[in-house]
C-alpha positions in Angstrom: 0.0 0.0 0.0 1.5 3.3 -1.1 1.0 6.2 1.3 2.1 9.8 1.3 1.9 13.1 3.2 2.7 16.4 1.6 2.6 19.9 3.1 0.5 21.5 0.4 0.0 25.1 1.6 0.1 27.3 4.6 0.0 30.8 5.8 -1.5 33.2 8.4 -5.1 34.0 9.0 -6.4 36.9 11.1 -8.5 36.2 14.2 -12.2 36.0 13.3 -11.8 35.9 9.6 -12.3 33.3 6.8 -10.9 32.8 3.4 -11.6 30.4 0.5 -8.8 28.5 -1.2 -8.7 26.3 -4.3 -6.1 23.5 -4.7 -5.4 21.1 -7.5 -3.5 17.9 -6.7 -2.4 15.4 -9.4 -2.7 11.7 -8.8 0.7 10.4 -7.7 2.0 8.3 -10.5 -1.2 9.2 -12.5 -3.0 6.5 -10.4 -6.7 7.4 -9.8 -7.2 4.5 -7.3 -6.1 6.5 -4.4 -7.8 8.0 -1.4 -7.1 11.7 -0.7 -7.7 13.3 2.7 -6.8 16.7 4.0 -5.5 17.7 7.4 -5.4 21.3 8.7 -3.0 22.1 11.5 -2.6 25.3 13.5 1.0 26.2 13.9 2.1 27.6 17.3 4.0 30.8 16.6 7.2 31.7 18.5 6.4 33.5 21.7 2.8 32.3 21.8 3.2 29.0 23.6 1.5 30.2 26.8 -2.1 30.5 25.5 -4.3 28.2 23.4 -6.4 30.7 21.5 -4.8 30.0 18.1 -7.6 28.1 16.4 -8.6 27.5 12.8 -11.3 25.3 11.3 -11.5 23.7 7.9 -14.9 23.7 6.1 -14.7 21.4 3.0 -16.6 23.1 0.3 -16.2 20.8 -2.8 -14.0 18.1 -4.2 -13.9 17.2 -7.9 -11.9 14.6 -9.8 -10.7 16.5 -12.8 -8.2 16.9 -15.6 -8.0 20.7 -15.6 -6.4 23.0 -13.0 -8.3 25.9 -11.3 -7.5 28.1 -14.3 -9.0 25.6 -16.8 -5.7 24.4 -18.2 -5.4 20.7 -19.1 -3.3 18.8 -16.6 -2.9 15.1 -15.7 -5.8 13.7 -13.8 -6.2 14.8 -10.2 -8.4 16.5 -7.6 -9.7 20.0 -7.6 -10.7 21.0 -4.1 -12.2 24.2 -2.6 -11.9 25.0 1.1 -13.1 27.6 3.5 -10.6 28.3 6.3 -12.2 29.9 9.4 -10.2 31.4 12.3 -12.2 30.6 15.4 -9.6 31.8 18.0 -8.9 35.2 19.5 -5.4 35.6 18.0 -4.1 35.5 14.4 -3.0 32.0 13.6 -0.5 30.4 11.2 -1.8 27.2 9.6 -0.6 24.5 7.2 -2.6 22.1 5.0 -1.4 18.6 4.5 -2.5 16.3 1.7 -2.6 12.6 2.7 -3.1 9.8 0.2 -3.1 6.0 0.2 -3.9 3.3 -2.2 -7.5 2.1 -2.2 
């Protein structure tokens, strides 16, 4: 069984805000018989270890198997995914998005 984890994206999000992101991920080795899951992690910033109010939530909006990227350009087969990231804490939060896949 092939598995993989890849840090796909990341960045800061202000407290109380939300943003929509679109990602395209190609099938590893052009193999469509894979399961893709996403993991969102809040990153603890330097100097902020003493309080827990760095929170971010992932709202999955839509996943599509496709052979075009977000700009409509032809690409090898893959997944086109839209997410809404929501900051639910009281402080700006850095985050990272991980793509996890395994053979079905």
